[in-house]
N, CA, C and O of each residue as an XYZ file, in Angstrom:
316
protein
N       4.285     18.037    -26.447
C       3.154     18.936    -26.629
C       2.452     18.612    -27.938
O       3.091     18.224    -28.916
N       1.142     18.773    -27.950
C       0.358     18.498    -29.153
C       0.780     19.393    -30.301
O       0.755     18.968    -31.456
N       1.171     20.644    -30.001
C       1.584     21.595    -31.029
C       2.783     21.062    -31.806
O       2.876     21.267    -33.016
N       3.676     20.398    -31.140
C       4.862     19.878    -31.810
C       4.507     18.704    -32.724
O       5.187     18.486    -33.727
N       3.482     17.961    -32.407
C       3.166     16.749    -33.143
C       2.300     16.963    -34.373
O       2.157     16.049    -35.185
N       1.713     18.160    -34.535
C       0.890     18.379    -35.711
C       1.036     19.805    -36.202
O       1.374     20.706    -35.433
N       0.783     20.004    -37.473
C       0.862     21.340    -38.047
C       2.067     21.510    -38.942
O       2.814     20.572    -39.219
N       2.226     22.743    -39.382
C       3.306     23.071    -40.299
C       4.574     23.412    -39.540
O       4.535     23.914    -38.417
N       5.698     23.128    -40.178
C       7.015     23.384    -39.601
C       7.837     24.169    -40.611
O       7.778     23.907    -41.813
N       8.606     25.137    -40.114
C       9.531     25.871    -40.964
C      10.906     25.852    -40.307
O      11.053     26.262    -39.155
N      11.899     25.381    -41.029
C      13.285     25.452    -40.573
C      13.778     26.843    -40.967
O      13.867     27.171    -42.150
N      14.096     27.654    -39.959
C      14.441     29.052    -40.184
C      15.959     29.215    -40.122
O      16.565     28.890    -39.101
N      16.579     29.707    -41.182
C      18.030     29.877    -41.158
C      18.439     31.063    -40.291
O      17.656     31.986    -40.067
N      19.658     31.021    -39.816
C      20.194     32.135    -39.039
C      21.695     32.017    -38.911
O      22.255     30.924    -38.985
N      22.338     33.150    -38.717
C      23.782     33.156    -38.483
C      24.089     32.798    -37.039
O      25.140     32.232    -36.739
N      23.144     33.140    -36.128
C      23.274     32.849    -34.709
C      21.887     32.908    -34.090
O      20.970     33.498    -34.660
N      21.735     32.292    -32.918
C      20.454     32.276    -32.213
C      20.685     32.588    -30.748
O      21.782     32.389    -30.226
N      19.636     33.082    -30.082
C      19.658     33.299    -28.637
C      18.708     32.296    -28.005
O      17.811     31.774    -28.667
N      18.911     32.029    -26.720
C      18.090     31.040    -26.021
C      16.621     31.452    -25.948
O      15.760     30.607    -25.705
N      16.318     32.736    -26.154
C      14.923     33.183    -26.150
C      14.276     33.085    -27.532
O      13.129     33.495    -27.709
N      15.007     32.543    -28.514
C      14.450     32.336    -29.843
C      14.781     33.413    -30.856
O      14.471     33.258    -32.037
N      15.404     34.504    -30.424
C      15.788     35.526    -31.390
C      16.899     34.981    -32.277
O      17.683     34.126    -31.864
N      16.950     35.487    -33.489
C      17.969     35.014    -34.417
C      18.611     36.177    -35.128
O      18.000     37.230    -35.308
N      19.819     35.982    -35.522
C      20.534     36.946    -36.342
C      20.464     36.404    -37.759
O      21.065     35.376    -38.072
N      19.736     37.094    -38.604
C      19.558     36.642    -39.984
C      20.522     37.342    -40.925
O      21.596     37.791    -40.525
N      20.118     37.424    -42.173
C      20.971     38.024    -43.190
C      20.570     39.463    -43.497
O      21.155     40.093    -44.378
N      19.564     39.997    -42.767
C      19.227     41.403    -42.888
C      18.140     41.750    -43.889
O      17.809     42.926    -44.041
N      17.579     40.781    -44.570
C      16.559     41.091    -45.564
C      15.133     41.060    -45.039
O      14.231     41.620    -45.662
N      14.921     40.415    -43.902
C      13.578     40.326    -43.334
C      12.649     39.371    -44.060
O      11.444     39.384    -43.811
N      13.173     38.546    -44.947
C      12.339     37.650    -45.763
C      11.572     36.657    -44.898
O      10.366     36.480    -45.072
N      12.259     36.016    -43.976
C      11.581     35.022    -43.134
C      10.619     35.687    -42.163
O       9.562     35.126    -41.871
N      10.955     36.863    -41.657
C      10.041     37.569    -40.761
C       8.729     37.880    -41.477
O       7.657     37.701    -40.900
N       8.798     38.335    -42.710
C       7.574     38.617    -43.480
C       6.810     37.333    -43.790
O       5.581     37.315    -43.723
N       7.518     36.267    -44.126
C       6.864     34.994    -44.425
C       6.160     34.430    -43.190
O       5.041     33.928    -43.293
N       6.803     34.509    -42.030
C       6.276     33.896    -40.809
C       5.208     34.732    -40.119
O       4.438     34.198    -39.321
N       5.143     36.021    -40.402
C       4.222     36.909    -39.706
C       2.776     36.418    -39.855
O       2.280     36.230    -40.966
N       2.117     36.219    -38.716
C       0.712     35.836    -38.703
C       0.429     34.373    -39.009
O      -0.735     33.974    -39.043
N       1.445     33.573    -39.230
C       1.244     32.153    -39.540
C       1.350     31.316    -38.267
O       2.212     31.559    -37.422
N       0.465     30.331    -38.140
C       0.529     29.378    -37.027
C       1.399     28.223    -37.486
O       0.913     27.236    -38.038
N       2.677     28.363    -37.252
C       3.653     27.417    -37.776
C       4.746     27.230    -36.728
O       5.131     28.189    -36.059
N       5.242     26.025    -36.579
C       6.348     25.750    -35.658
C       7.642     26.173    -36.333
O       7.988     25.678    -37.406
N       8.350     27.091    -35.696
C       9.569     27.646    -36.262
C      10.778     27.049    -35.533
O      10.891     27.156    -34.312
N      11.676     26.421    -36.295
C      12.835     25.732    -35.726
C      14.114     26.315    -36.311
O      14.257     26.438    -37.528
N      15.040     26.671    -35.427
C      16.365     27.112    -35.847
C      17.368     26.000    -35.621
O      17.335     25.325    -34.592
N      18.245     25.811    -36.567
C      19.307     24.799    -36.468
C      20.649     25.505    -36.491
O      20.902     26.347    -37.353
N      21.513     25.159    -35.541
C      22.857     25.730    -35.546
C      23.759     24.908    -34.636
O      23.296     24.011    -33.932
N      25.028     25.217    -34.658
C      25.958     24.556    -33.753
C      25.938     25.277    -32.406
O      25.561     26.446    -32.323
N      26.339     24.582    -31.375
C      26.285     25.102    -30.005
C      27.052     26.417    -29.843
O      26.656     27.275    -29.053
N      28.137     26.572    -30.584
C      28.937     27.800    -30.443
C      28.265     29.027    -31.042
O      28.784     30.136    -30.918
N      27.118     28.847    -31.690
C      26.374     29.966    -32.259
C      25.145     30.338    -31.434
O      24.260     31.042    -31.920
N      25.090     29.865    -30.179
C      24.025     30.229    -29.245
C      24.557     31.326    -28.323
O      25.618     31.178    -27.717
N      23.817     32.416    -28.224
C      24.223     33.555    -27.400
C      23.133     33.878    -26.385
O      21.975     33.498    -26.558
N      23.519     34.583    -25.323
C      22.546     34.990    -24.308
C      21.524     35.958    -24.888
O      20.325     35.828    -24.641
N      22.000     36.923    -25.657
C      21.118     37.917    -26.268
C      21.651     38.292    -27.637
O      22.850     38.222    -27.904
N      20.718     38.696    -28.502
C      21.075     39.201    -29.818
C      20.283     40.484    -30.060
O      19.198     40.653    -29.503
N      20.809     41.384    -30.880
C      20.035     42.579    -31.203
C      18.789     42.180    -31.992
O      18.853     41.311    -32.862
N      17.660     42.814    -31.687
C      16.437     42.494    -32.430
C      15.560     43.729    -32.550
O      15.703     44.698    -31.804
N      14.659     43.666    -33.500
C      13.706     44.740    -33.748
C      12.305     44.212    -33.494
O      12.106     43.002    -33.390
N      11.342     45.103    -33.395
C       9.963     44.696    -33.105
C       9.370     43.823    -34.204
O       8.417     43.086    -33.949
N       9.901     43.885    -35.400
C       9.383     43.085    -36.516
C      10.029     41.707    -36.617
O       9.602     40.883    -37.425
N      11.057     41.447    -35.803
C      11.739     40.147    -35.838
C      10.849     39.070    -35.219
O      10.302     39.258    -34.133
N      10.711     37.956    -35.908
C       9.907     36.828    -35.440
C      10.856     35.793    -34.832
O      11.711     35.265    -35.543
N      10.730     35.487    -33.531
C      11.608     34.483    -32.925
C      11.203     33.061    -33.303
O      10.066     32.821    -33.708
N      12.128     32.130    -33.172
C      11.816     30.720    -33.401
C      11.269     30.109    -32.116
O      11.451     30.659    -31.029
N      10.599     28.971    -32.249
C      10.017     28.268    -31.109
C      11.001     27.290    -30.471
O      10.946     27.039    -29.267
N      11.896     26.744    -31.285
C      12.904     25.781    -30.822
C      14.215     26.080    -31.524
O      14.239     26.485    -32.686
N      15.310     25.872    -30.797
C      16.628     25.882    -31.433
C      17.234     24.513    -31.168
O      17.257     24.041    -30.031
N      17.716     23.889    -32.214
C      18.322     22.566    -32.099
C      19.799     22.674    -32.451
O      20.167     23.164    -33.519
N      20.645     22.202    -31.521
C      22.083     22.146    -31.763
C      22.518     20.685    -31.716
O      21.697     19.786    -31.536
N      23.805     20.464    -31.879
C      24.316     19.095    -31.796
C      24.293     18.568    -30.364
O      24.458     17.368    -30.148
N      24.088     19.458    -29.371
C      24.116     19.053    -27.974
C      22.771     19.091    -27.247
O      22.586     18.403    -26.243
N      21.833     19.895    -27.754
C      20.576     20.069    -27.016
C      19.465     20.643    -27.885
O      19.683     21.112    -29.002
N      18.276     20.582    -27.323
C      17.103     21.221    -27.906
C      16.672     22.298    -26.921
O      16.428     22.013    -25.749
N      16.582     23.526    -27.393
C      16.232     24.645    -26.528
C      14.806     25.087    -26.857
O      14.562     25.605    -27.946
N      13.860     24.890    -25.933
C      12.506     25.394    -26.160
C      12.476     26.908    -25.924
O      12.898     27.393    -24.875
N      11.979     27.629    -26.899
C      12.012     29.105    -26.821
C      10.602     29.677    -26.837
O      10.401     30.787    -27.330
N       9.657     28.977    -26.331
C       8.293     29.503    -26.345
C       7.350     28.642    -27.158
O       6.419     29.163    -27.771
N       7.563     27.352    -27.178
C       6.664     26.451    -27.897
C       5.294     26.540    -27.268
O       5.151     26.471    -26.047
N       4.274     26.696    -28.120
C       2.884     26.804    -27.636
C       2.367     25.481    -27.168
O       1.220     25.386    -26.730
């Protein structure tokens, strides 16, 4: 996709990720505030054992567009 090939990228930390792009962060909301309203490709990196079907989330949580593990790349809504 053209979106993946150009623009800004942010590697978003998380304790765990879901296949829909939700992430379990550290509870401060820092990345959610930083990412809000920005046209930026958001990528989560983690090991395969930290991928879950669902994670608790709030309306202010910003999901990532891709999750990359040692085994696969999971597209979570790349534009």
